[in-house]
Structures are given as C-alpha cells and as structure tokens.
C-alpha positions as CSV (number, residue, x, y, z in Angstrom):
1,M,289.7,-113.2,57.2
2,S,287.2,-115.4,59.0
3,S,289.9,-115.9,62.1
4,L,290.5,-112.3,62.1
5,L,286.7,-111.3,62.6
6,A,285.7,-114.2,64.8
7,P,286.6,-112.3,68.1
8,F,284.2,-109.6,67.1
9,I,281.4,-111.9,66.0
10,E,281.9,-113.4,69.7
11,Q,281.8,-110.3,71.3
12,A,278.7,-109.2,69.1
13,Q,277.1,-112.4,70.4
14,A,277.8,-111.8,73.9
15,F,276.6,-108.1,73.5
16,S,279.1,-106.3,75.5
17,A,277.0,-103.4,75.7
18,L,279.2,-101.4,78.1
19,E,282.1,-101.6,75.9
20,V,280.0,-100.6,73.0
21,I,279.0,-97.3,74.8
22,A,282.3,-96.7,76.0
23,V,284.1,-97.1,72.5
24,V,281.5,-94.8,70.9
25,L,282.0,-92.1,73.3
26,A,285.9,-92.6,73.4
27,I,285.7,-92.0,69.4
28,G,283.5,-88.9,70.1
29,Y,286.0,-87.7,72.5
30,L,289.0,-87.9,70.2
31,L,286.8,-86.2,67.2
32,L,285.7,-83.2,69.4
33,A,289.3,-83.1,70.9
34,I,290.8,-82.7,67.4
35,R,288.3,-79.8,66.9
36,Q,289.2,-78.3,70.1
37,N,285.3,-78.6,71.5
38,I,284.9,-78.4,75.0
39,W,282.2,-81.3,74.7
40,C,284.9,-83.8,74.3
41,W,285.4,-83.9,78.1
42,L,281.9,-85.1,78.7
43,C,282.4,-87.7,76.5
44,A,285.6,-88.5,78.0
45,G,284.1,-88.7,81.9
46,V,281.4,-91.1,80.9
47,S,283.5,-93.5,78.5
48,T,286.3,-93.6,81.4
49,A,284.0,-94.1,84.2
50,I,282.6,-97.5,82.1
51,Y,286.3,-98.6,81.2
52,I,287.2,-98.6,85.1
53,W,284.7,-101.5,85.7
54,L,285.7,-103.2,82.3
55,F,289.5,-103.1,83.2
56,I,288.9,-104.6,86.5
57,G,287.4,-107.5,85.1
58,A,290.1,-108.1,82.7
59,R,292.9,-107.6,85.3
60,L,294.2,-104.8,84.1
61,Y,294.6,-102.8,87.3
62,M,296.8,-100.2,86.3
63,E,294.5,-99.4,83.0
64,S,291.5,-99.3,85.6
65,V,293.6,-96.8,87.9
66,L,294.6,-94.8,84.5
67,N,290.8,-94.4,83.7
68,G,290.2,-93.0,87.1
69,F,292.7,-90.3,86.7
70,Y,291.0,-89.8,83.1
71,F,287.9,-89.1,84.8
72,I,289.4,-86.6,87.1
73,M,291.4,-84.9,83.9
74,A,287.8,-84.9,82.2
75,I,286.7,-82.4,85.2
76,Y,290.2,-80.4,85.0
77,G,290.0,-80.4,81.1
78,W,286.6,-78.8,81.2
79,Y,287.5,-76.3,84.0
80,F,290.7,-75.3,82.1
81,W,289.2,-74.8,78.6
82,T,286.2,-73.1,80.1
83,T,288.3,-70.5,82.0
84,G,290.1,-69.6,78.5
85,A,286.5,-69.1,76.8
86,E,285.5,-66.6,79.3
87,Q,287.2,-63.8,77.6
88,N,285.4,-65.0,74.2
89,H,288.5,-67.0,72.8
90,E,289.9,-70.4,72.8
91,R,292.6,-71.7,75.0
92,P,295.7,-71.2,72.7
93,V,297.8,-74.2,71.5
94,V,301.2,-74.2,73.1
95,T,304.4,-76.0,72.8
96,W,306.6,-77.1,75.8
97,P,310.5,-77.1,75.7
98,T,312.3,-80.3,74.7
99,Q,314.0,-80.3,77.9
100,T,310.8,-80.7,79.7
101,H,309.8,-83.8,77.6
102,A,313.1,-85.5,78.1
103,A,312.8,-85.2,81.9
104,A,309.3,-86.4,81.9
105,I,310.2,-89.6,79.7
106,V,313.0,-90.0,82.1
107,V,310.7,-90.2,84.9
108,I,308.0,-92.1,83.2
109,L,310.5,-94.9,82.5
110,A,311.8,-95.0,86.1
111,V,308.4,-95.1,87.7
112,S,307.1,-97.7,84.9
113,L,309.9,-100.3,86.0
114,V,309.3,-100.1,89.6
115,N,305.6,-100.3,89.2
116,G,305.8,-103.0,86.6
117,Y,308.0,-105.1,89.2
118,L,305.5,-104.5,92.0
119,L,302.7,-105.5,89.6
120,D,304.7,-108.5,88.5
121,R,305.6,-109.9,91.9
122,Y,302.5,-109.0,94.1
123,T,299.3,-109.2,91.7
124,N,298.1,-111.3,88.9
125,A,298.5,-108.2,86.5
126,A,298.7,-109.1,82.9
127,F,301.6,-107.4,81.0
128,P,302.8,-105.6,84.2
129,Y,305.7,-103.7,82.6
130,I,303.6,-102.6,79.3
131,D,300.7,-101.9,81.5
132,S,302.6,-99.7,83.7
133,M,304.5,-97.9,80.8
134,T,301.2,-97.1,78.8
135,T,299.6,-95.8,82.0
136,W,302.4,-93.6,83.3
137,S,302.8,-92.3,79.6
138,A,299.0,-91.8,79.2
139,I,298.8,-89.8,82.5
140,W,301.4,-87.3,81.2
141,A,300.0,-87.3,77.8
142,T,296.3,-86.6,79.3
143,F,297.8,-83.6,81.2
144,L,299.3,-82.4,78.2
145,V,295.9,-82.6,76.3
146,A,294.0,-80.8,79.2
147,R,296.6,-77.9,79.0
148,K,296.7,-77.9,75.1
149,V,300.2,-78.9,74.6
150,L,300.8,-79.8,70.8
151,E,303.3,-82.8,71.7
152,N,300.6,-84.7,73.5
153,W,299.8,-86.4,70.0
154,W,303.3,-87.8,69.7
155,Y,302.7,-89.3,73.3
156,W,299.5,-90.9,72.2
157,L,301.0,-92.5,68.9
158,G,303.2,-94.8,71.0
159,I,300.7,-95.3,73.6
160,D,298.0,-96.2,71.2
161,M,300.1,-98.6,69.4
162,A,300.8,-100.5,72.3
163,S,297.4,-100.6,73.6
164,V,296.1,-102.2,70.5
165,F,298.2,-105.3,71.3
166,I,297.3,-105.6,75.0
167,Y,293.6,-105.0,74.7
168,W,293.4,-107.6,71.9
169,V,295.3,-110.1,73.8
170,R,293.1,-109.5,76.9
171,D,289.7,-110.3,74.8
172,L,288.8,-106.6,74.6
173,Q,288.7,-106.6,70.8
174,L,286.1,-104.0,70.6
175,T,288.5,-101.5,72.5
176,S,291.6,-102.8,70.6
177,L,289.9,-101.7,67.4
178,L,289.4,-98.4,69.0
179,F,292.7,-97.7,69.5
180,V,293.6,-98.7,65.8
181,V,291.0,-95.9,65.0
182,Y,293.0,-93.7,67.5
183,V,296.4,-94.3,65.7
184,I,294.5,-93.4,62.4
185,M,293.1,-90.3,63.7
186,I,296.1,-89.2,65.7
187,P,297.9,-87.4,62.4
188,F,294.8,-85.4,62.1
189,G,294.9,-84.2,65.5
190,L,298.5,-83.1,65.2
191,V,297.5,-81.2,61.7
192,S,294.8,-79.7,63.1
193,W,296.4,-78.5,66.6
194,S,299.5,-77.2,64.5
195,R,297.0,-75.1,62.0
196,S,295.4,-73.7,65.2
197,M,298.6,-72.7,66.8
198,R,300.2,-70.9,63.7
199,R,296.6,-69.0,63.2
200,Q,296.8,-67.9,67.1
201,R,300.3,-66.7,66.7
202,A,299.6,-64.7,63.5
C-alpha cells in the first residue's frame, strides 16, 4: 500500500501546484458536462491551458498538441451550446449513425499509425503510438461532446483507460488519478445524457 502511495507523497512534497489546479478544473469540467452545464467549457479552457505546459515538460508532445485543440474546442463548445440556449432551451443530445463512427475509427487508426511512426523516428516522444492514438481519438471525441453526440462517452472510456497508464509512467500521478476518476464517472455521463435525450424526444 505504501508503495502505491509513494508517488503521490513525492508529488505533494514537490507541490506541483499547476497540476493540482489543472486536475481540479478538469474534474469540474466533467461534472458540469455530465449535467450539460455550459460553464464546463470555462473549466476546460483554463485546465487545458495549464496542461499544454505540463505535457511539454513530460515530453508528451501529442498530448500537448491535443490540449491546444481542447482549448479551441472549449471556445467552440461554449459557442455551440450557447446558440441553442438563445431559444430558451438546451441543445438536444443526439446520436450519429454507426457508419459515421466506423469511418471515424478507421481514419483515427490510419492517422495514428503514421503519426506514431513519425514521432518514434524523429522525436524522443514517450509511447509515440499510444500517445498518437489517444490524441486523435480524443480530438474526435471532444468534437462529439461539443456537438452533444451521445456516443462520445464510449470513446472517452477507452481513451481514459489508456491515459491512466501513460500518465502514471511519465510521473504525472495526479493526472493519472484524474483519469481513474474519469473512468468511474463516464457511466454517469452516459446515463445522464441518455435520459436527457429520451426526455427531449418525448
């Protein structure tokens, strides 16, 4: 038990204040996103700005690029959700066809293989292929969240499980713990959005 707690104790002693703030805001983002609260995008914007810096330091370059994209999507998500609220109702939760998701997965796999190869050959990136896969998958999944597509939760389940591993190994234990929390919370998001979609259709 003590060996499991050791990384957290070391980080607490090092006092990685930026990572703590980023983690707290990231949890706030997910809690608010589950409730379809538009303020989730503000939490996302600040958290991702911090993570851009942290991931560069950890040599997770694609993760840093990904958080730059998250920052842009926080702005887009705020805009998209706000335009639905102008008519005094929330943007509805929707589903997209299986064919759309199948095509997206094929594209993600192809791009990730090429991206991973380039990172492996020309940089000192850690876990180039896994890093690329989670990055491109998260780009798609984030777009789905901004568009309120229900299936985003299934993508995040796989992405977050992989992220737990790579962040732990790169000495970002607090962030790894954050993604454990994400994995636990994802079913709540899926259930909440499914109920919302049924109510809207009714």
